[in-house]
RODO-538950 format. One record per residue (C-alpha): residue in three letters; x, y, z. Coordinates in steps of 0.5 Angstrom, whole numbers, padded with zeros to 4 digits, always signed. Layout:
BEGIN
ALAXYZ;...
END
This chain:
BEGIN
MET+0000+0000+0000;CYS+0002+0007-0001;VAL+0000+0013+0003;LEU+0001+0021+0002;ILE+0002+0025+0007;VAL+0001+0032+0006;LEU+0005+0038+0010;THR+0004+0045+0010;SER+0010+0050+0007;HIS+0008+0056+0012;ASP+0012+0058+0017;GLU+0009+0065+0020;LEU+0004+0065+0026;GLY+0000+0071+0023;ASP+0003+0078+0025;THR+0006+0075+0032;GLY+0013+0075+0029;ARG+0013+0068+0032;LYS+0014+0061+0027;THR+0009+0056+0026;GLY+0009+0050+0021;PHE+0007+0042+0022;TRP+0006+0039+0029;LEU+0012+0034+0030;GLU+0008+0029+0034;GLU+0002+0029+0028;LEU+0007+0027+0023;ALA+0011+0022+0027;ALA+0006+0018+0030;PRO+0002+0016+0023;TYR+0009+0016+0020;TYR+0011+0010+0024;ARG+0004+0007+0024;PHE+0005+0007+0017;ALA+0012+0004+0016;GLU+0010-0001+0021;ALA+0004-0003+0017;GLY+0009-0004+0011;TRP+0006+0002+0007;GLU+0010+0006+0002;ILE+0010+0013+0005;THR+0011+0019+0001;LEU+0011+0026+0004;ALA+0009+0033+0000;SER+0008+0040+0001;PRO+0006+0046-0003;GLU+0013+0048-0004;GLY+0016+0042-0004;GLY+0023+0041+0000;LYS+0023+0041+0007;PRO+0017+0044+0010;PRO+0018+0048+0017;LEU+0017+0045+0023;ASP+0013+0048+0029;PRO+0019+0050+0034;LYS+0014+0049+0040;SER+0012+0042+0038;ASN+0019+0040+0039;GLU+0020+0043+0046;PRO+0021+0038+0052;ASP+0014+0038+0054;PHE+0011+0036+0047;GLN+0016+0030+0045;THR+0014+0023+0045;GLU+0017+0017+0044;GLN+0015+0017+0037;THR+0018+0025+0036;ARG+0025+0023+0039;ARG+0025+0017+0034;PHE+0024+0021+0028;GLU+0029+0026+0030;THR+0034+0021+0030;ASP+0032+0017+0024;ALA+0036+0018+0018;GLU+0031+0016+0013;ALA+0025+0019+0016;THR+0029+0026+0016;ALA+0032+0025+0009;ALA+0025+0024+0007;LEU+0022+0030+0010;SER+0028+0034+0008;ASN+0026+0033+0000;THR+0018+0033+0000;ALA+0015+0033-0007;ARG+0011+0039-0009;LEU+0004+0038-0008;ASP+0003+0040-0016;SER+0006+0034-0018;ILE+0002+0029-0014;SER-0003+0025-0017;VAL-0008+0021-0013;ASP-0007+0015-0018;ASP-0001+0013-0014;PHE-0003+0013-0007;ASP-0008+0008-0003;ALA-0010+0013+0002;VAL-0008+0020+0004;PHE-0006+0023+0011;TYR-0006+0031+0013;PRO-0002+0032+0020;GLY-0004+0039+0023;GLY+0000+0045+0026;HIS-0002+0052+0025;GLY+0001+0053+0018;PRO-0004+0049+0014;LEU-0009+0054+0016;TRP-0006+0059+0012;ASP-0003+0056+0006;LEU-0007+0049+0005;ALA-0014+0051+0007;GLU-0013+0056+0001;ASP-0009+0051-0004;ALA-0013+0049-0010;ASP-0008+0043-0011;SER-0010+0041-0004;ALA-0017+0042-0005;ARG-0017+0038-0012;LEU-0013+0032-0009;ILE-0018+0032-0003;GLU-0024+0032-0008;THR-0021+0027-0012;THR-0018+0022-0007;LEU-0025+0021-0004;ARG-0029+0021-0011;GLN-0024+0015-0013;GLY-0026+0011-0007;LYS-0020+0012-0003;PRO-0020+0014+0005;LEU-0017+0021+0007;ALA-0015+0023+0014;LEU-0014+0030+0017;VAL-0012+0031+0024;CYS-0012+0037+0029;HIS-0012+0043+0025;ALA-0012+0040+0018;PRO-0019+0039+0018;GLY-0019+0046+0017;VAL-0016+0045+0010;LEU-0023+0042+0008;ARG-0026+0049+0008;HIS-0026+0050+0000;THR-0027+0043-0002;VAL-0034+0041-0005;ASP-0037+0034-0007;GLU-0039+0032-0014;ASN-0045+0037-0013;GLY-0042+0043-0011;THR-0044+0042-0004;PRO-0039+0043+0002;LEU-0035+0036+0003;VAL-0037+0037+0010;ARG-0044+0038+0010;GLY-0048+0033+0013;ARG-0042+0029+0015;ASP-0039+0027+0022;VAL-0033+0031+0023;THR-0028+0033+0029;GLY-0022+0038+0029;PHE-0018+0042+0034;ALA-0023+0045+0039;ASN-0025+0052+0040;SER-0023+0051+0047;GLU-0016+0048+0045;GLU-0015+0054+0041;ASP-0016+0058+0047;GLY-0012+0054+0051;VAL-0006+0056+0047;ALA-0008+0063+0047;LEU-0008+0063+0039;THR-0016+0065+0038;ASP-0015+0072+0036;ILE-0009+0070+0032;VAL-0011+0064+0027;PRO-0015+0066+0021;PHE-0021+0062+0023;LEU-0023+0057+0028;VAL-0023+0050+0026;GLU-0029+0048+0030;ASP-0033+0054+0028;GLU-0031+0053+0020;LEU-0033+0046+0020;LYS-0040+0048+0023;ARG-0041+0053+0019;LEU-0040+0049+0013;GLY-0045+0044+0015;GLY-0041+0039+0019;THR-0044+0035+0025;TYR-0038+0037+0029;SER-0036+0033+0036;LYS-0031+0033+0041;THR-0028+0030+0047;ASP-0024+0033+0053;ASP-0019+0038+0051;TRP-0012+0034+0049;ALA-0015+0027+0049;PRO-0016+0023+0043;HIS-0022+0023+0039;VAL-0023+0020+0032;VAL-0029+0021+0028;ARG-0030+0016+0022;ASP-0035+0018+0016;GLY-0035+0013+0011;LEU-0028+0015+0007;LEU-0027+0021+0012;ILE-0023+0020+0018;THR-0022+0027+0022;GLY-0018+0027+0029;GLN-0019+0033+0034;ASN-0012+0034+0037;PRO-0004+0032+0037;ALA-0006+0026+0041;SER-0011+0024+0036;SER-0006+0023+0030;GLY-0004+0016+0032;PRO-0011+0013+0033;ALA-0013+0017+0026;ALA-0007+0013+0022;ASP-0010+0007+0025;ALA-0017+0008+0023;LEU-0014+0010+0016;ILE-0010+0003+0016;GLU-0016-0001+0018;LEU-0020+0003+0013;VAL-0016+0001+0007;ASN-0015-0006+0010;GLU-0023-0007+0010;ALA-0023-0004+0003;SER-0017-0009+0000;ALA-0020-0015+0004;
END
């Protein structure tokens, strides 16, 4: 099986002067779930090359066994340093797609036409898609075959307003993931802040926060295995 992991290329946290990017745990935990399942992993980003890591995600308080493993894994870090450009990617080459979060995607992937097309094509080809934490916000401009917002009527989750308040970025981000999913007609649910919560609706899997990234990857693997059984 082949899985595409789509990362942000955006590194500016609004006009704060601080850096952002992708959240390391949300890449590392799924990466090793897929690797241990024997899947071939391809990393992509809008600009290609090395995507920006949110520096906060590599602080001691947020490190995990998987993030430390990733940081010392020569093969993984080499792949991260040379991601493919998103506009060069064909869904035909993959069995599933996974979007890690971090705040970066709210600025670039949420507005990226190549990303929207990738998401829409993935689902229309009957392939599963998973997005975690802030990444469900990337669905904001995606539509189904009838031009209806992709999340309308679907069960979804994503970074909660209370979690955004908890990191004091409610007034910094371009939009709130929870509010946007509700505005688009999604049936949004959440659990306690920072606890794992994964929602599956057909081929679409969403996870609430960093702790949900590993379980979301497990759900994606299960879905692919079901389809190929």
